PDB file of N, CA, C and O in Angstrom:
ATOM      1  N   MET A   1      75.458 -79.641 145.776  1.00  0.00           N
ATOM      2  CA  MET A   1      74.203 -80.079 145.190  1.00  0.00           C
ATOM      3  C   MET A   1      73.679 -78.970 144.282  1.00  0.00           C
ATOM      4  O   MET A   1      73.597 -77.817 144.706  1.00  0.00           O
ATOM      5  N   PRO A   2      73.327 -79.296 143.050  1.00  0.00           N
ATOM      6  CA  PRO A   2      72.780 -78.274 142.138  1.00  0.00           C
ATOM      7  C   PRO A   2      71.417 -77.774 142.601  1.00  0.00           C
ATOM      8  O   PRO A   2      70.639 -78.519 143.197  1.00  0.00           O
ATOM      9  N   GLU A   3      71.144 -76.526 142.324  1.00  0.00           N
ATOM     10  CA  GLU A   3      69.829 -75.936 142.610  1.00  0.00           C
ATOM     11  C   GLU A   3      68.889 -76.334 141.487  1.00  0.00           C
ATOM     12  O   GLU A   3      69.119 -75.986 140.328  1.00  0.00           O
ATOM     13  N   THR A   4      67.823 -77.068 141.825  1.00  0.00           N
ATOM     14  CA  THR A   4      66.909 -77.563 140.787  1.00  0.00           C
ATOM     15  C   THR A   4      65.535 -76.914 140.859  1.00  0.00           C
ATOM     16  O   THR A   4      64.634 -77.302 140.116  1.00  0.00           O
ATOM     17  N   VAL A   5      65.358 -75.937 141.737  1.00  0.00           N
ATOM     18  CA  VAL A   5      64.110 -75.179 141.803  1.00  0.00           C
ATOM     19  C   VAL A   5      64.452 -73.753 141.409  1.00  0.00           C
ATOM     20  O   VAL A   5      65.395 -73.160 141.934  1.00  0.00           O
ATOM     21  N   GLY A   6      63.683 -73.212 140.487  1.00  0.00           N
ATOM     22  CA  GLY A   6      63.951 -71.864 140.000  1.00  0.00           C
ATOM     23  C   GLY A   6      63.871 -71.841 138.494  1.00  0.00           C
ATOM     24  O   GLY A   6      63.002 -72.481 137.902  1.00  0.00           O
ATOM     25  N   SER A   7      64.782 -71.101 137.865  1.00  0.00           N
ATOM     26  CA  SER A   7      64.802 -71.027 136.406  1.00  0.00           C
ATOM     27  C   SER A   7      66.204 -70.673 135.948  1.00  0.00           C
ATOM     28  O   SER A   7      67.032 -70.208 136.732  1.00  0.00           O
ATOM     29  N   GLY A   8      66.456 -70.898 134.675  1.00  0.00           N
ATOM     30  CA  GLY A   8      67.765 -70.586 134.130  1.00  0.00           C
ATOM     31  C   GLY A   8      67.853 -71.007 132.681  1.00  0.00           C
ATOM     32  O   GLY A   8      66.843 -71.287 132.035  1.00  0.00           O
ATOM     33  N   THR A   9      69.071 -71.046 132.183  1.00  0.00           N
ATOM     34  CA  THR A   9      69.294 -71.457 130.803  1.00  0.00           C
ATOM     35  C   THR A   9      69.855 -72.870 130.781  1.00  0.00           C
ATOM     36  O   THR A   9      70.436 -73.343 131.758  1.00  0.00           O
ATOM     37  N   ALA A  10      69.670 -73.531 129.651  1.00  0.00           N
ATOM     38  CA  ALA A  10      70.165 -74.903 129.479  1.00  0.00           C
ATOM     39  C   ALA A  10      70.548 -75.094 128.025  1.00  0.00           C
ATOM     40  O   ALA A  10      70.156 -74.321 127.151  1.00  0.00           O
ATOM     41  N   LEU A  11      71.314 -76.131 127.788  1.00  0.00           N
ATOM     42  CA  LEU A  11      71.681 -76.526 126.445  1.00  0.00           C
ATOM     43  C   LEU A  11      71.099 -77.914 126.217  1.00  0.00           C
ATOM     44  O   LEU A  11      71.446 -78.857 126.928  1.00  0.00           O
ATOM     45  N   VAL A  12      70.219 -78.045 125.234  1.00  0.00           N
ATOM     46  CA  VAL A  12      69.575 -79.317 124.908  1.00  0.00           C
ATOM     47  C   VAL A  12      70.247 -79.863 123.655  1.00  0.00           C
ATOM     48  O   VAL A  12      70.443 -79.134 122.682  1.00  0.00           O
ATOM     49  N   LEU A  13      70.603 -81.157 123.678  1.00  0.00           N
ATOM     50  CA  LEU A  13      71.373 -81.762 122.589  1.00  0.00           C
ATOM     51  C   LEU A  13      70.627 -82.932 121.945  1.00  0.00           C
ATOM     52  O   LEU A  13      71.024 -84.082 122.134  1.00  0.00           O
ATOM     53  N   PRO A  14      69.557 -82.667 121.190  1.00  0.00           N
ATOM     54  CA  PRO A  14      68.862 -83.769 120.529  1.00  0.00           C
ATOM     55  C   PRO A  14      69.460 -84.062 119.150  1.00  0.00           C
ATOM     56  O   PRO A  14      69.765 -83.140 118.394  1.00  0.00           O
ATOM     57  N   ASP A  15      69.621 -85.321 118.834  1.00  0.00           N
ATOM     58  CA  ASP A  15      69.994 -85.752 117.477  1.00  0.00           C
ATOM     59  C   ASP A  15      71.220 -85.032 116.921  1.00  0.00           C
ATOM     60  O   ASP A  15      71.248 -84.690 115.739  1.00  0.00           O
ATOM     61  N   GLY A  16      72.220 -84.799 117.744  1.00  0.00           N
ATOM     62  CA  GLY A  16      73.457 -84.196 117.274  1.00  0.00           C
ATOM     63  C   GLY A  16      73.399 -82.695 117.030  1.00  0.00           C
ATOM     64  O   GLY A  16      74.311 -82.146 116.412  1.00  0.00           O
ATOM     65  N   THR A  17      72.354 -82.014 117.498  1.00  0.00           N
ATOM     66  CA  THR A  17      72.249 -80.563 117.369  1.00  0.00           C
ATOM     67  C   THR A  17      72.230 -79.943 118.757  1.00  0.00           C
ATOM     68  O   THR A  17      71.950 -80.633 119.737  1.00  0.00           O
ATOM     69  N   ALA A  18      72.524 -78.649 118.855  1.00  0.00           N
ATOM     70  CA  ALA A  18      72.531 -77.953 120.146  1.00  0.00           C
ATOM     71  C   ALA A  18      71.549 -76.789 120.106  1.00  0.00           C
ATOM     72  O   ALA A  18      71.513 -76.022 119.144  1.00  0.00           O
ATOM     73  N   HIS A  19      70.744 -76.670 121.175  1.00  0.00           N
ATOM     74  CA  HIS A  19      69.742 -75.616 121.258  1.00  0.00           C
ATOM     75  C   HIS A  19      69.785 -74.977 122.641  1.00  0.00           C
ATOM     76  O   HIS A  19      69.720 -75.674 123.653  1.00  0.00           O
ATOM     77  N   GLU A  20      69.894 -73.646 122.683  1.00  0.00           N
ATOM     78  CA  GLU A  20      69.786 -72.905 123.947  1.00  0.00           C
ATOM     79  C   GLU A  20      68.318 -72.825 124.321  1.00  0.00           C
ATOM     80  O   GLU A  20      67.489 -72.435 123.498  1.00  0.00           O
ATOM     81  N   VAL A  21      67.985 -73.188 125.551  1.00  0.00           N
ATOM     82  CA  VAL A  21      66.603 -73.159 126.024  1.00  0.00           C
ATOM     83  C   VAL A  21      66.559 -72.570 127.426  1.00  0.00           C
ATOM     84  O   VAL A  21      67.598 -72.307 128.031  1.00  0.00           O
ATOM     85  N   ARG A  22      65.351 -72.366 127.936  1.00  0.00           N
ATOM     86  CA  ARG A  22      65.144 -71.947 129.319  1.00  0.00           C
ATOM     87  C   ARG A  22      64.500 -73.103 130.070  1.00  0.00           C
ATOM     88  O   ARG A  22      63.737 -73.873 129.486  1.00  0.00           O
ATOM     89  N   TRP A  23      64.795 -73.228 131.335  1.00  0.00           N
ATOM     90  CA  TRP A  23      64.134 -74.211 132.177  1.00  0.00           C
ATOM     91  C   TRP A  23      63.479 -73.495 133.339  1.00  0.00           C
ATOM     92  O   TRP A  23      63.911 -72.418 133.749  1.00  0.00           O
ATOM     93  N   GLU A  24      62.410 -74.118 133.875  1.00  0.00           N
ATOM     94  CA  GLU A  24      61.719 -73.557 135.038  1.00  0.00           C
ATOM     95  C   GLU A  24      61.120 -74.695 135.842  1.00  0.00           C
ATOM     96  O   GLU A  24      60.511 -75.615 135.296  1.00  0.00           O
ATOM     97  N   ARG A  25      61.305 -74.614 137.146  1.00  0.00           N
ATOM     98  CA  ARG A  25      60.730 -75.593 138.082  1.00  0.00           C
ATOM     99  C   ARG A  25      60.338 -74.825 139.334  1.00  0.00           C
ATOM    100  O   ARG A  25      61.201 -74.317 140.050  1.00  0.00           O
ATOM    101  N   SER A  26      59.032 -74.738 139.600  1.00  0.00           N
ATOM    102  CA  SER A  26      58.555 -73.871 140.685  1.00  0.00           C
ATOM    103  C   SER A  26      58.696 -74.483 142.072  1.00  0.00           C
ATOM    104  O   SER A  26      58.893 -73.749 143.040  1.00  0.00           O
ATOM    105  N   THR A  27      58.602 -75.810 142.200  1.00  0.00           N
ATOM    106  CA  THR A  27      58.769 -76.478 143.493  1.00  0.00           C
ATOM    107  C   THR A  27      59.537 -77.786 143.291  1.00  0.00           C
ATOM    108  O   THR A  27      59.646 -78.284 142.170  1.00  0.00           O
ATOM    109  N   ALA A  28      60.061 -78.329 144.374  1.00  0.00           N
ATOM    110  CA  ALA A  28      60.789 -79.590 144.286  1.00  0.00           C
ATOM    111  C   ALA A  28      59.878 -80.747 143.885  1.00  0.00           C
ATOM    112  O   ALA A  28      60.357 -81.777 143.412  1.00  0.00           O
ATOM    113  N   GLU A  29      58.582 -80.587 144.067  1.00  0.00           N
ATOM    114  CA  GLU A  29      57.633 -81.645 143.729  1.00  0.00           C
ATOM    115  C   GLU A  29      57.133 -81.546 142.284  1.00  0.00           C
ATOM    116  O   GLU A  29      56.544 -82.499 141.774  1.00  0.00           O
ATOM    117  N   SER A  30      57.355 -80.421 141.628  1.00  0.00           N
ATOM    118  CA  SER A  30      56.844 -80.236 140.261  1.00  0.00           C
ATOM    119  C   SER A  30      57.875 -80.687 139.237  1.00  0.00           C
ATOM    120  O   SER A  30      59.050 -80.867 139.554  1.00  0.00           O
ATOM    121  N   GLY A  31      57.418 -80.862 138.019  1.00  0.00           N
ATOM    122  CA  GLY A  31      58.315 -81.220 136.935  1.00  0.00           C
ATOM    123  C   GLY A  31      59.035 -79.995 136.398  1.00  0.00           C
ATOM    124  O   GLY A  31      58.640 -78.861 136.667  1.00  0.00           O
ATOM    125  N   THR A  32      60.078 -80.230 135.650  1.00  0.00           N
ATOM    126  CA  THR A  32      60.826 -79.150 135.024  1.00  0.00           C
ATOM    127  C   THR A  32      60.278 -78.919 133.623  1.00  0.00           C
ATOM    128  O   THR A  32      60.064 -79.869 132.869  1.00  0.00           O
ATOM    129  N   VAL A  33      60.051 -77.655 133.275  1.00  0.00           N
ATOM    130  CA  VAL A  33      59.551 -77.280 131.953  1.00  0.00           C
ATOM    131  C   VAL A  33      60.696 -76.633 131.189  1.00  0.00           C
ATOM    132  O   VAL A  33      61.357 -75.727 131.697  1.00  0.00           O
ATOM    133  N   PHE A  34      60.927 -77.100 129.973  1.00  0.00           N
ATOM    134  CA  PHE A  34      61.940 -76.530 129.094  1.00  0.00           C
ATOM    135  C   PHE A  34      61.224 -75.814 127.962  1.00  0.00           C
ATOM    136  O   PHE A  34      60.302 -76.371 127.366  1.00  0.00           O
ATOM    137  N   THR A  35      61.638 -74.570 127.654  1.00  0.00           N
ATOM    138  CA  THR A  35      60.989 -73.795 126.599  1.00  0.00           C
ATOM    139  C   THR A  35      62.029 -73.187 125.664  1.00  0.00           C
ATOM    140  O   THR A  35      63.183 -72.979 126.040  1.00  0.00           O
ATOM    141  N   THR A  36      61.596 -72.908 124.446  1.00  0.00           N
ATOM    142  CA  THR A  36      62.435 -72.226 123.464  1.00  0.00           C
ATOM    143  C   THR A  36      62.548 -70.758 123.848  1.00  0.00           C
ATOM    144  O   THR A  36      61.785 -70.286 124.691  1.00  0.00           O
ATOM    145  N   PRO A  37      63.490 -70.020 123.245  1.00  0.00           N
ATOM    146  CA  PRO A  37      63.563 -68.581 123.515  1.00  0.00           C
ATOM    147  C   PRO A  37      62.249 -67.860 123.206  1.00  0.00           C
ATOM    148  O   PRO A  37      61.970 -66.817 123.797  1.00  0.00           O
ATOM    149  N   GLY A  38      61.436 -68.399 122.289  1.00  0.00           N
ATOM    150  CA  GLY A  38      60.144 -67.811 121.964  1.00  0.00           C
ATOM    151  C   GLY A  38      59.026 -68.218 122.901  1.00  0.00           C
ATOM    152  O   GLY A  38      57.896 -67.756 122.743  1.00  0.00           O
ATOM    153  N   GLY A  39      59.315 -69.089 123.893  1.00  0.00           N
ATOM    154  CA  GLY A  39      58.326 -69.479 124.886  1.00  0.00           C
ATOM    155  C   GLY A  39      57.564 -70.769 124.607  1.00  0.00           C
ATOM    156  O   GLY A  39      56.667 -71.125 125.372  1.00  0.00           O
ATOM    157  N   ARG A  40      57.899 -71.475 123.533  1.00  0.00           N
ATOM    158  CA  ARG A  40      57.206 -72.746 123.244  1.00  0.00           C
ATOM    159  C   ARG A  40      57.813 -73.883 124.047  1.00  0.00           C
ATOM    160  O   ARG A  40      59.032 -73.968 124.197  1.00  0.00           O
ATOM    161  N   ASP A  41      56.948 -74.764 124.567  1.00  0.00           N
ATOM    162  CA  ASP A  41      57.426 -75.935 125.303  1.00  0.00           C
ATOM    163  C   ASP A  41      58.228 -76.839 124.372  1.00  0.00           C
ATOM    164  O   ASP A  41      57.931 -76.953 123.182  1.00  0.00           O
ATOM    165  N   ILE A  42      59.250 -77.478 124.938  1.00  0.00           N
ATOM    166  CA  ILE A  42      60.065 -78.423 124.180  1.00  0.00           C
ATOM    167  C   ILE A  42      59.531 -79.824 124.457  1.00  0.00           C
ATOM    168  O   ILE A  42      59.322 -80.193 125.612  1.00  0.00           O
ATOM    169  N   ALA A  43      59.314 -80.590 123.420  1.00  0.00           N
ATOM    170  CA  ALA A  43      58.870 -81.980 123.558  1.00  0.00           C
ATOM    171  C   ALA A  43      60.079 -82.889 123.382  1.00  0.00           C
ATOM    172  O   ALA A  43      60.800 -82.790 122.389  1.00  0.00           O
ATOM    173  N   PHE A  44      60.295 -83.765 124.342  1.00  0.00           N
ATOM    174  CA  PHE A  44      61.381 -84.732 124.252  1.00  0.00           C
ATOM    175  C   PHE A  44      60.846 -86.040 123.683  1.00  0.00           C
ATOM    176  O   PHE A  44      59.677 -86.376 123.871  1.00  0.00           O
ATOM    177  N   ALA A  45      61.707 -86.772 122.988  1.00  0.00           N
ATOM    178  CA  ALA A  45      61.325 -88.072 122.437  1.00  0.00           C
ATOM    179  C   ALA A  45      61.031 -89.030 123.589  1.00  0.00           C
ATOM    180  O   ALA A  45      61.596 -88.883 124.673  1.00  0.00           O
ATOM    181  N   PRO A  46      60.155 -90.007 123.366  1.00  0.00           N
ATOM    182  CA  PRO A  46      59.887 -90.997 124.415  1.00  0.00           C
ATOM    183  C   PRO A  46      61.174 -91.722 124.816  1.00  0.00           C
ATOM    184  O   PRO A  46      62.071 -91.922 123.997  1.00  0.00           O
ATOM    185  N   GLY A  47      61.244 -92.101 126.059  1.00  0.00           N
ATOM    186  CA  GLY A  47      62.411 -92.829 126.557  1.00  0.00           C
ATOM    187  C   GLY A  47      63.154 -92.031 127.599  1.00  0.00           C
ATOM    188  O   GLY A  47      62.644 -91.044 128.129  1.00  0.00           O
ATOM    189  N   GLN A  48      64.369 -92.470 127.888  1.00  0.00           N
ATOM    190  CA  GLN A  48      65.170 -91.825 128.919  1.00  0.00           C
ATOM    191  C   GLN A  48      65.628 -90.436 128.481  1.00  0.00           C
ATOM    192  O   GLN A  48      65.934 -90.202 127.312  1.00  0.00           O
ATOM    193  N   VAL A  49      65.666 -89.533 129.439  1.00  0.00           N
ATOM    194  CA  VAL A  49      66.220 -88.200 129.248  1.00  0.00           C
ATOM    195  C   VAL A  49      67.328 -88.047 130.280  1.00  0.00           C
ATOM    196  O   VAL A  49      67.097 -88.223 131.476  1.00  0.00           O
ATOM    197  N   TRP A  50      68.524 -87.721 129.823  1.00  0.00           N
ATOM    198  CA  TRP A  50      69.654 -87.529 130.720  1.00  0.00           C
ATOM    199  C   TRP A  50      69.848 -86.041 130.955  1.00  0.00           C
ATOM    200  O   TRP A  50      69.846 -85.247 130.014  1.00  0.00           O
ATOM    201  N   ILE A  51      70.016 -85.669 132.225  1.00  0.00           N
ATOM    202  CA  ILE A  51      70.269 -84.277 132.581  1.00  0.00           C
ATOM    203  C   ILE A  51      71.615 -84.227 133.290  1.00  0.00           C
ATOM    204  O   ILE A  51      71.842 -84.954 134.258  1.00  0.00           O
ATOM    205  N   VAL A  52      72.503 -83.372 132.808  1.00  0.00           N
ATOM    206  CA  VAL A  52      73.820 -83.201 133.393  1.00  0.00           C
ATOM    207  C   VAL A  52      73.915 -81.776 133.926  1.00  0.00           C
ATOM    208  O   VAL A  52      73.674 -80.815 133.195  1.00  0.00           O
ATOM    209  N   TYR A  53      74.260 -81.649 135.178  1.00  0.00           N
ATOM    210  CA  TYR A  53      74.450 -80.329 135.787  1.00  0.00           C
ATOM    211  C   TYR A  53      75.929 -79.990 135.691  1.00  0.00           C
ATOM    212  O   TYR A  53      76.770 -80.720 136.216  1.00  0.00           O
ATOM    213  N   ALA A  54      76.253 -78.882 135.021  1.00  0.00           N
ATOM    214  CA  ALA A  54      77.645 -78.486 134.857  1.00  0.00           C
ATOM    215  C   ALA A  54      77.743 -76.969 134.888  1.00  0.00           C
ATOM    216  O   ALA A  54      76.852 -76.281 134.390  1.00  0.00           O
ATOM    217  N   PRO A  55      78.806 -76.445 135.462  1.00  0.00           N
ATOM    218  CA  PRO A  55      78.974 -74.996 135.454  1.00  0.00           C
ATOM    219  C   PRO A  55      79.245 -74.516 134.037  1.00  0.00           C
ATOM    220  O   PRO A  55      79.813 -75.239 133.218  1.00  0.00           O
ATOM    221  N   ARG A  56      78.834 -73.291 133.763  1.00  0.00           N
ATOM    222  CA  ARG A  56      79.090 -72.715 132.429  1.00  0.00           C
ATOM    223  C   ARG A  56      80.119 -71.637 132.522  1.00  0.00           C
ATOM    224  O   ARG A  56      80.471 -71.031 131.510  1.00  0.00           O
TER     225      ARG A  56
END
């Protein structure tokens, strides 16, 4: 089972582009926040968001 509480790096793939981001989730009940390397929150387009857990 992947660890979903904590923080780490992620790869976000919107519209055929790839962006390295950071993720953070403080508790299992809270949402996950994705931010740019500069610390700005990432806004996802309305609709489904798919998350794939894979080793790097």
